VOPAGU-2260 file (C-alpha; in pm, 1 decimal, decimal comma):
REM VOPAGU-2260
SITE   aa  ch    i         X         Y         Z
SITE  UNK   A    0    1787,6      56,4    -480,6
SITE  UNK   A    1    1870,1     307,1    -208,4
SITE  UNK   A    2    1969,8     205,8     142,4
SITE  UNK   A    3    1648,3     337,3     298,1
SITE  UNK   A    4    1446,7      96,3      85,0
SITE  UNK   A    5    1690,4    -190,6     145,4
SITE  UNK   A    6    1629,9    -136,1     517,2
SITE  UNK   A    7    1264,7    -238,1     470,8
SITE  UNK   A    8    1357,9    -604,7     427,8
SITE  UNK   A    9    1180,7    -814,0     690,0
SITE  UNK   A   10    1041,7    -503,0     856,2
SITE  UNK   A   11     711,3    -333,6     938,5
SITE  UNK   A   12     568,5     -46,5     733,6
SITE  UNK   A   13     284,7     141,8     903,4
SITE  UNK   A   14      11,1     294,7     689,1
SITE  UNK   A   15     -75,0     639,6     828,2
SITE  UNK   A   16    -385,2     756,3     644,7
SITE  UNK   A   17    -707,2     934,2     736,8
SITE  UNK   A   18    -955,7    1028,1     465,8
SITE  UNK   A   19   -1161,4    1352,6     475,0
SITE  UNK   A   20   -1458,4    1181,5     643,2
SITE  UNK   A   21   -1244,9    1035,8     924,2
SITE  UNK   A   22   -1188,5    1198,8    1265,9
SITE  UNK   A   23    -806,8    1204,1    1238,2
SITE  UNK   A   24    -802,0    1366,5     892,1
SITE  UNK   A   25    -513,0    1613,3     922,0
SITE  UNK   A   26    -159,4    1626,1     786,1
SITE  UNK   A   27     -41,1    1740,3    1128,9
SITE  UNK   A   28    -198,5    1435,9    1295,9
SITE  UNK   A   29     -59,8    1197,0    1032,1
SITE  UNK   A   30     287,1    1340,6    1093,7
SITE  UNK   A   31     253,2    1262,5    1463,6
SITE  UNK   A   32     107,4     921,6    1384,3
SITE  UNK   A   33     416,6     846,1    1176,2
SITE  UNK   A   34     637,8     961,4    1462,7
SITE  UNK   A   35     451,0     729,6    1700,6
SITE  UNK   A   36     496,1     445,5    1450,0
SITE  UNK   A   37     869,0     515,4    1430,3
SITE  UNK   A   38     898,2     520,8    1809,4
SITE  UNK   A   39     727,3     180,7    1811,9
SITE  UNK   A   40     986,6      41,7    1573,1
SITE  UNK   A   41     831,4      86,1    1227,0
SITE  UNK   A   42    1083,5      96,5     943,1
SITE  UNK   A   43     863,7     265,7     682,3
SITE  UNK   A   44     541,7     462,6     633,2
SITE  UNK   A   45     266,7     439,0     372,0
SITE  UNK   A   46      91,4     773,7     326,5
SITE  UNK   A   47    -178,4     942,4     119,1
SITE  UNK   A   48    -135,2    1287,2     -46,2
SITE  UNK   A   49     168,4    1507,7     -94,6
SITE  UNK   A   50      57,8    1725,9     198,6
SITE  UNK   A   51      61,5    1433,9     443,0
SITE  UNK   A   52     393,2    1306,5     305,5
SITE  UNK   A   53     555,4    1649,0     344,7
SITE  UNK   A   54     442,8    1668,2     708,4
SITE  UNK   A   55     546,5    1307,3     777,6
SITE  UNK   A   56     891,9    1381,1     635,2
SITE  UNK   A   57     926,1    1671,0     880,3
SITE  UNK   A   58     876,1    1423,6    1166,0
SITE  UNK   A   59    1052,7    1103,4    1056,0
SITE  UNK   A   60    1334,1    1005,2     821,1
SITE  UNK   A   61    1178,5     671,7     724,2
SITE  UNK   A   62    1117,2     560,4     363,9
SITE  UNK   A   63     768,4     645,6     239,2
SITE  UNK   A   64     531,6     456,9      10,1
SITE  UNK   A   65     324,3     739,2    -135,6
SITE  UNK   A   66     -22,9     725,8    -285,1
SITE  UNK   A   67    -301,0     966,6    -375,3
SITE  UNK   A   68    -654,3     838,9    -327,1
SITE  UNK   A   69    -893,2    1007,4    -569,5
SITE  UNK   A   70   -1227,7     900,6    -714,3
SITE  UNK   A   71   -1311,2     929,9   -1084,0
SITE  UNK   A   72   -1667,3     893,1   -1215,5
SITE  UNK   A   73   -1566,1     657,5   -1496,0
SITE  UNK   A   74   -1343,4     433,9   -1284,6
SITE  UNK   A   75   -1345,9     176,9   -1005,2
SITE  UNK   A   76    -983,3     262,9    -931,0
SITE  UNK   A   77    -893,8     523,0    -668,6
SITE  UNK   A   78    -530,1     460,5    -567,0
SITE  UNK   A   79    -302,3     685,0    -775,7
SITE  UNK   A   80    -526,6     637,1   -1081,4
SITE  UNK   A   81    -379,9     889,3   -1332,0
SITE  UNK   A   82     -68,8    1086,4   -1421,9
SITE  UNK   A   83    -209,8    1382,5   -1226,3
SITE  UNK   A   84    -166,0    1190,9    -899,2
SITE  UNK   A   85     179,7    1066,4   -1001,7
SITE  UNK   A   86     290,9    1423,3   -1070,7
SITE  UNK   A   87     157,3    1542,2    -734,9
SITE  UNK   A   88     357,1    1270,3    -560,5
SITE  UNK   A   89     671,8    1350,7    -758,2
SITE  UNK   A   90     663,9    1697,9    -602,2
SITE  UNK   A   91     759,8    1530,0    -272,3
SITE  UNK   A   92     934,6    1225,5    -424,1
SITE  UNK   A   93     840,0     937,5    -192,3
SITE  UNK   A   94    1086,9     648,8    -207,3
SITE  UNK   A   95     812,8     429,5    -357,6
SITE  UNK   A   96     491,1     526,8    -536,9
SITE  UNK   A   97     207,1     274,1    -516,2
SITE  UNK   A   98     -79,2     248,2    -762,6
SITE  UNK   A   99    -377,0      24,4    -827,3
SITE  UNK   A  100    -259,3    -252,4   -1059,0
SITE  UNK   A  101    -584,4    -449,1   -1074,4
SITE  UNK   A  102    -790,7    -523,4   -1385,0
SITE  UNK   A  103   -1065,1    -293,5   -1254,7
SITE  UNK   A  104   -1189,6     -13,8   -1482,0
SITE  UNK   A  105    -942,3     275,4   -1510,8
SITE  UNK   A  106   -1008,3     646,6   -1579,7
SITE  UNK   A  107   -1043,6     722,7   -1949,6
SITE  UNK   A  108   -1054,3     353,0   -2034,1
SITE  UNK   A  109    -675,2     333,6   -2022,6
SITE  UNK   A  110    -516,5      -4,0   -1950,5
SITE  UNK   A  111    -262,8     -62,1   -1673,6
SITE  UNK   A  112      -5,8    -156,1   -1938,5
SITE  UNK   A  113     -50,5     177,0   -2118,9
SITE  UNK   A  114     -49,0     380,5   -1799,5
SITE  UNK   A  115     254,9     216,8   -1642,8
SITE  UNK   A  116     451,5     248,9   -1966,9
SITE  UNK   A  117     380,1     625,0   -1973,1
SITE  UNK   A  118     471,7     664,6   -1606,9
SITE  UNK   A  119     800,0     472,6   -1639,0
SITE  UNK   A  120     894,0     671,0   -1949,7
SITE  UNK   A  121     842,3     997,3   -1761,5
SITE  UNK   A  122     998,8     887,6   -1431,2
SITE  UNK   A  123    1242,8     603,5   -1514,0
SITE  UNK   A  124    1430,8     620,9   -1182,6
SITE  UNK   A  125    1127,5     616,1    -952,6
SITE  UNK   A  126    1038,8     294,7    -765,5
SITE  UNK   A  127     681,1     171,7    -808,2
SITE  UNK   A  128     458,2     -67,8    -614,8
SITE  UNK   A  129     161,4    -254,0    -765,5
SITE  UNK   A  130    -147,8    -281,2    -545,6
SITE  UNK   A  131    -306,3    -609,3    -660,0
SITE  UNK   A  132    -610,6    -819,8    -569,6
SITE  UNK   A  133    -540,3   -1156,4    -734,8
SITE  UNK   A  134    -244,9   -1382,5    -808,0
SITE  UNK   A  135    -292,7   -1318,4   -1181,5
SITE  UNK   A  136    -283,1    -940,0   -1136,6
SITE  UNK   A  137      27,9    -966,2    -920,7
SITE  UNK   A  138     214,9   -1177,6   -1173,4
SITE  UNK   A  139     110,7    -945,8   -1456,5
SITE  UNK   A  140     242,4    -645,3   -1261,9
SITE  UNK   A  141     561,1    -841,1   -1200,4
SITE  UNK   A  142     598,8    -893,5   -1576,5
SITE  UNK   A  143     535,0    -522,6   -1640,8
SITE  UNK   A  144     832,6    -440,6   -1420,7
SITE  UNK   A  145     688,6    -300,7   -1099,0
SITE  UNK   A  146     962,3    -291,5    -833,4
SITE  UNK   A  147     730,2    -415,0    -557,7
SITE  UNK   A  148     421,2    -633,3    -578,6
SITE  UNK   A  149     158,8    -579,8    -307,4
SITE  UNK   A  150    -144,8    -779,5    -196,4
SITE  UNK   A  151    -314,5    -454,0     -95,0
SITE  UNK   A  152    -643,1    -504,0    -281,4
SITE  UNK   A  153    -719,8    -869,6    -199,4
SITE  UNK   A  154   -1090,6    -884,8    -112,9
SITE  UNK   A  155   -1153,2    -524,2    -217,1
SITE  UNK   A  156   -1231,4    -573,5    -588,2
SITE  UNK   A  157   -1513,1    -745,4    -774,8
SITE  UNK   A  158   -1271,3   -1010,5    -901,2
SITE  UNK   A  159   -1144,3   -1087,4    -548,1
SITE  UNK   A  160   -1477,0   -1064,3    -365,8
SITE  UNK   A  161   -1482,5   -1298,7     -68,0
SITE  UNK   A  162   -1108,6   -1366,3     -84,5
SITE  UNK   A  163    -914,0   -1331,8     238,2
SITE  UNK   A  164    -538,7   -1282,7     241,6
SITE  UNK   A  165    -496,3   -1523,7     534,8
SITE  UNK   A  166    -708,0   -1804,8     382,0
SITE  UNK   A  167    -538,3   -2145,3     355,3
SITE  UNK   A  168    -223,4   -2021,2     528,1
SITE  UNK   A  169    -190,9   -1711,8     306,5
SITE  UNK   A  170    -216,4   -1916,0     -12,8
SITE  UNK   A  171    -249,8   -1607,8    -236,8
SITE  UNK   A  172      67,3   -1455,7     -92,9
SITE  UNK   A  173     257,0   -1785,8    -113,1
SITE  UNK   A  174     167,4   -1828,8    -481,0
SITE  UNK   A  175     282,4   -1475,7    -563,4
SITE  UNK   A  176     608,6   -1511,5    -368,9
SITE  UNK   A  177     681,1   -1842,3    -544,8
SITE  UNK   A  178     647,6   -1697,1    -894,8
SITE  UNK   A  179     726,8   -1324,3    -879,0
SITE  UNK   A  180    1070,2   -1194,4    -978,1
SITE  UNK   A  181    1024,7    -870,2    -784,1
SITE  UNK   A  182     986,7    -812,3    -411,8
SITE  UNK   A  183     647,9    -886,7    -260,6
SITE  UNK   A  184     495,8    -666,0       8,5
SITE  UNK   A  185     218,3    -821,6     217,9
SITE  UNK   A  186     -63,4    -576,0     281,1
SITE  UNK   A  187    -435,5    -585,7     349,7
SITE  UNK   A  188    -598,0    -721,2     666,0
SITE  UNK   A  189    -265,8    -810,5     829,5
SITE  UNK   A  190    -421,7    -722,8    1162,5
SITE  UNK   A  191    -224,0    -910,9    1427,2
SITE  UNK   A  192     146,3    -923,6    1517,7
SITE  UNK   A  193     133,5   -1298,8    1455,0
SITE  UNK   A  194      10,0   -1251,3    1096,7
SITE  UNK   A  195     275,5    -985,0    1034,4
SITE  UNK   A  196     549,6   -1216,5    1154,5
SITE  UNK   A  197     413,6   -1509,5     955,4
SITE  UNK   A  198     397,3   -1330,9     618,7
SITE  UNK   A  199     765,8   -1242,8     652,0
SITE  UNK   A  200     839,5   -1609,0     728,4
SITE  UNK   A  201     647,7   -1700,3     411,3
SITE  UNK   A  202     877,8   -1483,2     201,6
SITE  UNK   A  203     723,9   -1136,0     193,2
SITE  UNK   A  204     990,8    -865,1     166,7
SITE  UNK   A  205     802,4    -634,2     405,3
SITE  UNK   A  206     459,0    -604,5     559,8
SITE  UNK   A  207     224,8    -304,2     565,9
SITE  UNK   A  208     -14,5    -270,0     859,6
SITE  UNK   A  209    -266,9      11,8     874,2
SITE  UNK   A  210    -607,7      32,7    1040,2
SITE  UNK   A  211    -533,6    -188,0    1340,4
SITE  UNK   A  212    -255,1      55,9    1436,1
SITE  UNK   A  213    -370,1     393,4    1303,7
SITE  UNK   A  214    -751,6     402,7    1287,8
SITE  UNK   A  215    -876,7     423,3    1648,1
SITE  UNK   A  216   -1242,8     434,5    1544,8
SITE  UNK   A  217   -1206,7      90,4    1382,3
SITE  UNK   A  218   -1003,4     -50,2    1671,0
SITE  UNK   A  219   -1272,0      70,4    1914,0
SITE  UNK   A  220   -1545,2     -79,0    1695,2
SITE  UNK   A  221   -1377,6    -421,7    1702,0
SITE  UNK   A  222   -1380,3    -416,5    2083,7
SITE  UNK   A  223   -1744,8    -304,5    2101,3
SITE  UNK   A  224   -1862,2    -563,7    1848,7
SITE  UNK   A  225   -1687,0    -845,3    2033,2
SITE  UNK   A  226   -1835,0    -733,2    2366,3
SITE  UNK   A  227   -2186,5    -719,2    2220,3
SITE  UNK   A  228   -2169,0   -1067,0    2068,2
């Protein structure tokens, strides 16, 4: 594993993403957002699309977890769902490529096992991260040989509906850390510095924080909602 990725141990990764319907949707803005994250002490960036990653790389020399979010009519999965998205990312070669590793329906009816086998055969030296929503999915991804296991999708799938990553002192994360052979990255609703610190103490290799740092419309909304209570 390269030194850039080794440097992520115990550190903060900031997710810099803005989808087309969001006010900050722009590769230029995401590049500056990544620079701001670096100035604040972030050790890595999670980013969406090869265009954003290229711009981010022009601004910071931090390791990147790359994804492509794309919807398919026959699928519930939208994070790097097919080989098309993998190939787009390989044009810019992020240090790590993340993909949905849940049991949710995949494009073309393909299973995760089939897809990951194809991807690893084509790009054997690339590091991959599994975005999971349950302990079972995480441990299955671990068995498949993903380099990093993430809690990204907890609460965002049908099978994890109502689950919260922080419930019962991060029980889901603790169970994954206890049993996984590969490195575990805490992600998904880690929305306070205290939570970020705690997940590292519980054994997470790194922690990804997104919206609470990089989506001002959601940060503003949280203030307004609290004030109107």
